[in-house]
KOLDREN-620639 format. One record per residue (C-alpha): residue number from 1; residue in three letters; x, y, z. Coordinates in steps of 0.5 Angstrom, whole numbers, plus 500, padded with zeros to 3 digits. Layout:
<pts>
<pt NUM 'Ala' <X Y Z>>;
...
</pts>
This chain:
<pts>
<pt 1 'Met' <351 205 410>>;
<pt 2 'Ser' <349 199 406>>;
<pt 3 'Asp' <349 192 408>>;
<pt 4 'Leu' <354 190 403>>;
<pt 5 'Thr' <358 196 405>>;
<pt 6 'Glu' <358 194 412>>;
<pt 7 'Phe' <359 186 410>>;
<pt 8 'Leu' <365 188 407>>;
<pt 9 'Leu' <368 193 412>>;
<pt 10 'Thr' <367 187 417>>;
<pt 11 'Arg' <370 182 413>>;
<pt 12 'Ile' <376 187 412>>;
<pt 13 'Ala' <377 188 419>>;
<pt 14 'Glu' <377 181 421>>;
<pt 15 'Asp' <382 179 416>>;
<pt 16 'Glu' <386 185 418>>;
<pt 17 'Ala' <386 183 426>>;
<pt 18 'Val' <388 175 424>>;
<pt 19 'Ala' <394 178 420>>;
<pt 20 'Arg' <396 182 426>>;
<pt 21 'Ala' <395 177 431>>;
<pt 22 'Leu' <399 172 426>>;
<pt 23 'Ser' <405 177 425>>;
<pt 24 'Ser' <410 174 430>>;
<pt 25 'Gln' <408 167 428>>;
<pt 26 'Glu' <409 168 421>>;
<pt 27 'Asp' <416 171 422>>;
<pt 28 'Tyr' <418 165 427>>;
<pt 29 'Met' <415 160 421>>;
<pt 30 'Leu' <419 163 416>>;
<pt 31 'Ser' <426 164 420>>;
<pt 32 'Gln' <425 156 422>>;
<pt 33 'Ser' <424 154 415>>;
<pt 34 'Phe' <430 158 412>>;
<pt 35 'Tyr' <434 154 417>>;
<pt 36 'Gly' <431 147 416>>;
<pt 37 'His' <428 147 423>>;
<pt 38 'Ser' <421 146 421>>;
<pt 39 'Ser' <417 141 417>>;
<pt 40 'Val' <415 148 413>>;
<pt 41 'Asp' <416 146 406>>;
<pt 42 'Ala' <419 150 400>>;
<pt 43 'Pro' <412 151 397>>;
<pt 44 'Val' <409 153 403>>;
<pt 45 'Thr' <415 158 405>>;
<pt 46 'Ala' <414 161 398>>;
<pt 47 'Phe' <407 162 399>>;
<pt 48 'Met' <408 165 406>>;
<pt 49 'Glu' <413 170 403>>;
<pt 50 'Arg' <408 172 397>>;
<pt 51 'Phe' <402 172 401>>;
<pt 52 'Gly' <404 174 408>>;
<pt 53 'Ile' <402 179 413>>;
<pt 54 'Ala' <404 185 409>>;
<pt 55 'Arg' <400 183 403>>;
<pt 56 'Val' <394 182 407>>;
<pt 57 'Leu' <395 188 411>>;
<pt 58 'Ala' <396 192 404>>;
<pt 59 'Glu' <390 189 401>>;
<pt 60 'Cys' <386 191 407>>;
<pt 61 'Glu' <388 198 406>>;
<pt 62 'Ser' <387 198 398>>;
<pt 63 'Lys' <380 195 399>>;
<pt 64 'Arg' <378 200 404>>;
<pt 65 'Arg' <380 206 399>>;
<pt 66 'Ile' <376 203 393>>;
<pt 67 'Met' <370 203 398>>;
<pt 68 'Glu' <371 210 400>>;
<pt 69 'Glu' <372 212 392>>;
<pt 70 'Cys' <365 208 391>>;
<pt 71 'Ala' <362 211 396>>;
<pt 72 'Asp' <364 218 393>>;
<pt 73 'Leu' <362 216 386>>;
<pt 74 'Ala' <355 214 389>>;
<pt 75 'Ser' <352 221 388>>;
<pt 76 'Ser' <351 220 380>>;
<pt 77 'Glu' <346 214 379>>;
<pt 78 'Asp' <350 212 373>>;
<pt 79 'Val' <357 211 376>>;
<pt 80 'Tyr' <353 208 382>>;
<pt 81 'Thr' <351 202 378>>;
<pt 82 'His' <359 201 377>>;
<pt 83 'Ala' <361 203 384>>;
<pt 84 'Asp' <356 197 386>>;
<pt 85 'Leu' <359 192 381>>;
<pt 86 'Ile' <366 194 384>>;
<pt 87 'Leu' <363 193 391>>;
<pt 88 'His' <360 186 389>>;
<pt 89 'Ala' <366 184 386>>;
<pt 90 'Leu' <370 186 393>>;
<pt 91 'Ala' <365 181 396>>;
<pt 92 'Leu' <366 175 392>>;
<pt 93 'Pro' <372 172 396>>;
<pt 94 'Tyr' <368 172 402>>;
<pt 95 'Ala' <362 168 399>>;
<pt 96 'Asp' <363 162 403>>;
<pt 97 'Arg' <361 167 409>>;
<pt 98 'Pro' <354 165 412>>;
<pt 99 'Glu' <353 173 412>>;
<pt 100 'Tyr' <354 173 404>>;
<pt 101 'Arg' <348 174 400>>;
<pt 102 'Glu' <347 171 393>>;
<pt 103 'Ala' <344 178 391>>;
<pt 104 'Trp' <351 180 391>>;
<pt 105 'Arg' <354 175 387>>;
<pt 106 'Pro' <357 179 381>>;
</pts>
């Protein structure tokens, strides 16, 4: 497993763990905002509905599948270059992490 692959799998697992830990809080915040009992305003509520727990979990699964496909393609040198570029792109949202390496920047 490459350092980049390990980095990505660790970040994805962290995202997934946070999403699962917050799932009950998200439900509570959304229910309160719908009934006007919270300081959560409409734009925040709309953002939470669109980019909520289910979306984060789906994106984690999607990223893992993309990574699996890239690993499967790595047997061909030409395809490996494309797979490597895909993995670099997947790492970009985590560029603010101290473990991120500038060499991974697409």
